C-alpha positions as CSV (number, residue, x, y, z in Angstrom):
1,X,153.3,-59.2,54.9
2,X,151.4,-58.5,58.0
3,X,149.0,-55.6,58.6
4,X,151.5,-53.5,60.5
5,X,154.2,-54.0,57.9
6,X,151.7,-53.1,55.1
7,X,150.6,-50.0,57.1
8,X,154.3,-48.8,57.5
9,X,155.1,-49.6,53.9
10,X,152.1,-47.5,52.6
11,X,153.0,-44.5,54.7
12,X,156.7,-44.8,53.6
13,X,155.5,-44.9,50.0
14,X,153.2,-41.8,50.1
15,X,155.8,-39.9,52.2
16,X,158.2,-40.4,49.4
17,X,160.7,-42.3,51.5
18,X,161.2,-45.0,48.8
19,X,163.4,-43.9,45.9
20,X,163.6,-45.6,42.5
21,X,161.4,-46.2,39.4
22,X,158.9,-48.6,40.9
23,X,157.9,-46.5,43.9
24,X,157.7,-43.5,41.7
25,X,155.4,-45.3,39.3
26,X,153.3,-46.4,42.3
27,X,153.0,-42.8,43.5
28,X,152.0,-41.7,40.0
29,X,149.3,-44.3,39.9
30,X,148.0,-43.2,43.3
31,X,148.0,-39.6,42.1
32,X,146.0,-40.5,39.1
33,X,143.4,-42.2,41.3
34,X,143.4,-39.1,43.5
35,X,142.2,-37.0,40.5
36,X,139.0,-39.0,40.4
37,X,138.6,-38.7,44.2
38,X,139.1,-34.9,44.0
39,X,136.3,-34.7,41.3
40,X,134.0,-36.7,43.5
41,X,134.6,-34.5,46.5
42,X,134.1,-31.3,44.5
43,X,130.8,-32.5,43.1
44,X,129.6,-33.6,46.5
45,X,130.4,-30.3,48.1
46,X,128.9,-28.4,45.3
47,X,125.7,-30.4,45.7
48,X,125.5,-29.4,49.4
49,X,126.4,-25.7,48.6
50,X,123.7,-25.4,46.0
51,X,121.1,-27.2,48.1
52,X,120.7,-30.1,45.8
53,X,121.2,-32.5,48.7
54,X,118.9,-32.0,51.7
55,X,120.6,-30.9,55.0
56,X,118.7,-32.0,58.1
57,X,118.4,-29.6,61.1
58,X,118.4,-31.1,64.6
59,X,116.1,-29.6,67.2
60,X,119.1,-28.7,69.4
61,X,122.5,-27.3,68.6
62,X,125.1,-29.5,66.9
63,X,128.9,-29.1,67.4
64,X,131.1,-31.0,65.0
65,X,134.7,-32.0,65.6
66,X,136.4,-33.1,62.4
67,X,139.5,-32.9,60.2
68,X,140.8,-32.7,56.7
69,X,142.9,-35.8,56.8
70,X,142.3,-39.5,57.6
71,X,142.7,-40.3,61.2
72,X,145.5,-39.3,63.6
73,X,144.6,-35.7,64.4
74,X,143.6,-36.3,68.0
75,X,139.8,-36.1,67.7
76,X,139.0,-38.2,70.7
77,X,140.6,-36.0,73.3
78,X,139.0,-33.0,71.7
79,X,135.5,-34.5,71.6
80,X,136.0,-35.3,75.3
81,X,137.1,-31.7,75.9
82,X,134.0,-30.3,74.2
83,X,131.6,-32.8,76.0
84,X,133.1,-32.0,79.4
85,X,132.7,-28.3,78.7
86,X,129.0,-28.6,78.1
87,X,128.5,-31.0,81.0
88,X,130.1,-28.4,83.3
89,X,127.4,-26.0,82.0
90,X,124.9,-28.5,83.3
91,X,123.7,-29.5,79.8
92,X,122.7,-33.0,78.7
93,X,125.2,-34.0,76.0
94,X,125.0,-36.9,73.5
95,X,127.9,-37.9,71.2
96,X,127.1,-39.0,67.6
97,X,129.5,-40.9,65.4
98,X,129.7,-43.1,62.4
99,X,131.6,-45.9,64.2
100,X,134.4,-46.5,61.7
101,X,136.7,-49.5,62.4
102,X,134.1,-51.8,63.9
103,X,132.0,-54.3,62.1
104,X,130.0,-55.2,65.2
105,X,129.6,-53.4,68.5
106,X,131.5,-50.2,69.6
107,X,134.7,-49.1,67.9
108,X,137.8,-48.1,69.8
109,X,137.0,-44.4,70.0
110,X,133.6,-45.1,71.4
111,X,135.0,-47.4,74.0
112,X,137.6,-44.8,75.1
113,X,134.9,-42.1,75.3
114,X,132.5,-44.3,77.3
115,X,135.4,-45.1,79.7
116,X,136.3,-41.4,80.2
117,X,132.8,-39.9,80.0
118,X,130.5,-42.5,81.7
119,X,127.7,-39.9,82.0
120,X,127.6,-39.0,78.3
121,X,125.6,-41.3,76.0
122,X,127.2,-42.2,72.6
123,X,125.1,-43.2,69.6
124,X,126.8,-44.8,66.6
125,X,125.4,-45.4,63.1
126,X,125.6,-44.3,59.4
127,X,122.5,-42.0,59.6
128,X,123.5,-39.3,62.0
129,X,120.4,-37.3,61.2
130,X,118.4,-40.2,62.6
131,X,120.7,-40.5,65.6
132,X,120.2,-36.8,66.3
133,X,116.4,-37.3,66.4
134,X,116.8,-40.2,68.8
135,X,119.2,-38.2,71.0
136,X,116.6,-35.4,71.3
137,X,113.4,-37.4,71.6
138,X,114.6,-40.3,73.7
139,X,117.6,-39.0,75.6
140,X,116.4,-35.4,76.0
141,X,119.7,-34.0,74.9
142,X,120.4,-30.3,75.0
143,X,123.4,-30.3,72.7
144,X,124.9,-32.9,70.3
145,X,128.6,-33.4,69.6
146,X,129.3,-34.9,66.2
147,X,132.5,-36.9,66.2
148,X,134.4,-36.8,62.9
149,X,131.7,-34.8,61.3
150,X,133.3,-32.3,59.0
151,X,132.6,-34.3,55.8
152,X,129.2,-35.5,57.1
153,X,127.3,-32.5,55.8
154,X,123.9,-34.2,55.8
155,X,123.4,-33.0,59.4
156,X,123.5,-29.2,59.9
157,X,126.0,-28.1,62.5
158,X,126.0,-24.9,64.5
159,X,129.7,-25.0,65.1
160,X,132.3,-26.7,62.9
161,X,135.6,-27.3,64.6
162,X,138.4,-28.6,62.4
163,X,141.5,-30.2,63.9
164,X,144.9,-30.0,62.1
165,X,147.7,-32.2,63.4
166,X,150.9,-30.0,63.5
167,X,153.1,-33.1,63.0
168,X,151.5,-33.9,59.6
169,X,149.1,-31.0,58.8
170,X,148.3,-31.7,55.2
171,X,148.5,-35.5,54.9
172,X,151.7,-35.5,52.8
173,X,150.2,-32.7,50.6
174,X,148.0,-34.9,48.5
175,X,144.4,-36.1,48.5
176,X,143.5,-39.8,49.0
177,X,144.9,-42.2,48.0
178,X,148.1,-40.4,47.0
179,X,148.1,-38.7,50.4
180,X,145.9,-38.6,53.4
181,X,143.8,-35.5,52.7
182,X,140.1,-36.2,52.6
183,X,139.4,-32.7,51.1
184,X,141.5,-30.0,49.5
185,X,143.1,-27.6,52.0
186,X,140.7,-24.8,50.9
187,X,137.8,-26.7,52.4
188,X,139.0,-25.5,55.9
189,X,137.2,-22.2,54.9
190,X,133.9,-24.0,55.8
191,X,135.0,-24.3,59.4
192,X,134.0,-21.9,62.3
193,X,137.2,-22.6,64.2
194,X,140.5,-24.5,63.8
195,X,142.5,-26.2,66.6
196,X,146.1,-27.1,65.9
197,X,147.0,-30.3,67.8
198,X,150.3,-31.6,69.0
199,X,152.0,-28.2,68.8
200,X,154.6,-29.2,71.3
201,X,156.0,-31.9,69.0
202,X,157.1,-29.4,66.3
203,X,159.0,-26.1,66.1
204,X,157.4,-22.7,66.6
205,X,158.2,-22.0,62.9
206,X,156.3,-25.0,61.8
207,X,153.2,-23.9,63.8
208,X,153.5,-20.4,62.3
209,X,153.6,-21.8,58.7
210,X,150.5,-23.9,59.4
211,X,148.7,-20.8,60.8
212,X,149.7,-18.8,57.7
213,X,148.3,-21.5,55.4
214,X,145.0,-21.5,57.3
215,X,144.7,-17.8,57.4
216,X,145.6,-17.7,53.7
217,X,142.3,-19.6,53.1
218,X,140.3,-17.4,55.4
219,X,141.8,-14.5,57.2
220,X,139.2,-14.3,60.0
221,X,139.2,-17.9,61.0
222,X,139.8,-18.4,64.8
223,X,142.8,-20.6,65.5
224,X,143.6,-22.3,68.8
225,X,146.7,-24.2,69.6
226,X,146.8,-27.3,71.8
227,X,148.9,-30.1,73.1
228,X,148.1,-33.7,73.9
229,X,149.1,-33.7,77.6
230,X,150.0,-37.2,79.0
231,X,147.8,-37.7,82.0
232,X,148.7,-41.1,83.6
233,X,149.4,-44.7,82.9
234,X,146.3,-47.0,83.2
235,X,145.8,-50.7,82.8
236,X,142.7,-52.6,81.9
237,X,141.9,-53.3,85.6
238,X,141.5,-49.5,86.2
239,X,144.8,-49.2,88.1
240,X,146.8,-46.1,87.4
241,X,150.4,-44.9,87.8
242,X,151.9,-41.4,87.5
243,X,153.6,-40.5,84.3
244,X,157.0,-40.4,86.1
245,X,156.8,-44.1,87.0
246,X,158.3,-45.3,83.7
247,X,160.6,-42.3,83.2
248,X,163.9,-43.2,81.4
249,X,163.0,-46.9,81.2
250,X,163.2,-48.8,78.0
251,X,159.8,-49.6,76.6
252,X,158.3,-51.8,74.0
253,X,155.5,-49.8,72.4
254,X,152.8,-50.6,69.9
255,X,149.7,-48.9,68.6
256,X,147.1,-48.9,65.8
257,X,146.6,-45.2,65.0
258,X,146.2,-43.0,62.0
259,X,149.4,-41.1,63.1
260,X,151.5,-43.7,65.0
261,X,154.7,-41.5,64.9
262,X,152.9,-38.9,67.1
263,X,152.5,-41.6,69.8
264,X,156.2,-42.5,69.5
265,X,157.2,-38.8,69.8
266,X,155.1,-38.5,72.9
267,X,156.8,-41.4,74.5
268,X,160.3,-40.0,73.7
269,X,159.2,-36.6,75.0
270,X,158.5,-38.4,78.3
271,X,162.1,-39.6,78.2
272,X,161.3,-43.2,77.6
273,X,163.7,-45.2,75.5
274,X,161.6,-46.9,72.8
275,X,163.7,-50.0,72.3
276,X,161.1,-51.9,70.4
277,X,158.2,-50.5,68.2
278,X,155.3,-52.0,66.3
279,X,152.4,-50.4,64.5
280,X,149.1,-51.6,63.2
281,X,146.5,-49.9,60.9
282,X,144.2,-47.3,62.3
283,X,141.2,-48.9,64.2
284,X,142.9,-52.3,64.0
285,X,140.9,-55.1,65.5
286,X,143.3,-57.4,67.3
287,X,142.9,-61.1,66.5
288,X,144.1,-64.1,68.6
289,X,147.0,-64.4,66.2
290,X,147.9,-60.7,66.8
291,X,147.8,-61.2,70.6
292,X,150.0,-64.4,70.4
293,X,152.5,-62.5,68.2
294,X,152.6,-59.6,70.6
295,X,153.2,-62.0,73.5
296,X,156.2,-63.5,71.7
297,X,157.5,-60.1,70.8
298,X,157.1,-58.9,74.4
299,X,159.1,-61.8,75.8
300,X,162.0,-60.7,73.6
301,X,162.2,-57.2,75.2
302,X,165.0,-56.3,77.6
303,X,164.4,-57.6,81.1
304,X,163.8,-54.1,82.5
305,X,161.6,-53.0,79.7
306,X,157.9,-51.9,80.2
307,X,155.2,-52.6,77.7
308,X,153.0,-49.7,76.7
309,X,150.3,-48.8,74.2
310,X,147.5,-46.3,73.7
311,X,144.1,-46.2,75.5
312,X,142.4,-46.8,72.1
313,X,144.3,-50.1,71.8
314,X,144.0,-51.2,75.4
315,X,140.2,-51.0,75.3
316,X,140.2,-53.5,72.5
317,X,142.8,-55.9,73.9
318,X,141.5,-55.9,77.5
319,X,144.5,-57.7,78.9
320,X,146.5,-56.8,82.0
321,X,149.6,-58.6,80.8
322,X,151.3,-59.7,77.5
323,X,154.2,-62.1,77.5
324,X,154.5,-62.0,81.3
325,X,154.8,-58.2,81.3
326,X,152.3,-55.7,82.6
327,X,150.6,-53.7,79.9
328,X,150.0,-50.0,80.4
329,X,148.2,-47.4,78.3
330,X,149.1,-43.8,78.1
331,X,146.0,-41.6,78.7
332,X,145.8,-38.2,77.1
333,X,144.1,-34.9,77.8
334,X,143.7,-32.1,75.4
335,X,145.2,-28.8,76.8
336,X,144.7,-25.6,74.9
337,X,147.9,-23.4,74.9
338,X,146.4,-20.4,73.0
339,X,143.0,-19.3,71.8
340,X,141.1,-21.1,74.6
341,X,139.0,-18.1,75.6
342,X,137.9,-17.4,72.0
343,X,137.1,-21.1,71.4
344,X,135.1,-21.5,74.6
345,X,133.1,-18.3,73.7
346,X,132.1,-20.0,70.5
347,X,131.1,-23.2,72.3
348,X,129.1,-21.2,74.8
349,X,127.4,-19.0,72.2
350,X,126.1,-22.1,70.4
351,X,123.9,-23.1,73.4
352,X,122.9,-19.6,74.5
353,X,119.7,-18.2,72.9
354,X,120.3,-14.8,71.1
355,X,119.1,-11.8,73.1
356,X,115.6,-10.6,72.4
357,X,115.1,-7.3,70.5
358,X,114.0,-4.4,72.7
């Protein structure tokens, strides 16, 4: 079974799609493993809360963008939004990240951010406290944006933003590996602000229930709502097309994301007919065999079908065509639909010195 089939099968299992005794026993085994994971998370958070583990303070403000679940909440567009906000204030910004999904070189998220934010340095490594020191001393940074930093408590942050994907807010309601939660839902109480993403892909009632759950953890937690707004089609040569260019056409679509169904929903919302669909694991590194397989798959599409993927996938594939078809990536912007003023006040206050006492 290939990586994409394994990925789909695992999500189907933890979603509960598969009935019968054997899938139920598998879910029970995963739930048992999640108890140990829960205990480890609880002990780690307690150690930080009690000061048993040292928390390092950077010389400049640190803003973290993170989540409660593994992958798929839309961190990259939000990191880009935050970085652009500070650049517009005239501040020198540096991005810090762990670099998951890449054994050598830059991972897909870093490649996308470097393409979209060419004037913002991006440092990757396991020790983000050390990266912060490098950013301040060598790059003269005014503010640091920590990508996927909610669980990385070793580095103090002045603002903790947690993203919750409205299409799958609680990771199938279980901790890893039974579900996709990295921490219990109650951990959102550590955040300074929450952004609900992809709110346009669910009903208003679903958004209200998510808000109620968050406010049930902490009633004063600021909550903003957002959508991932399709910006344009782009190929690896830097050519672009307006969103309307592929409207109502059949498409063959593929991606390697933490939440692949959100990408499919976005395509269908653009009134594209997804006639063929493939998924790969999050941060998938495409091999020569994967590319040849995709070429064969693309040749089998209807004659008028377009071939599309995500920007995160395109920056790794770096090909203009697959199977004699042009390959286009959908670029995404984060657009706040509510709570923007309050969120930007928080962002601004982080970098403004407090007023001096009279």
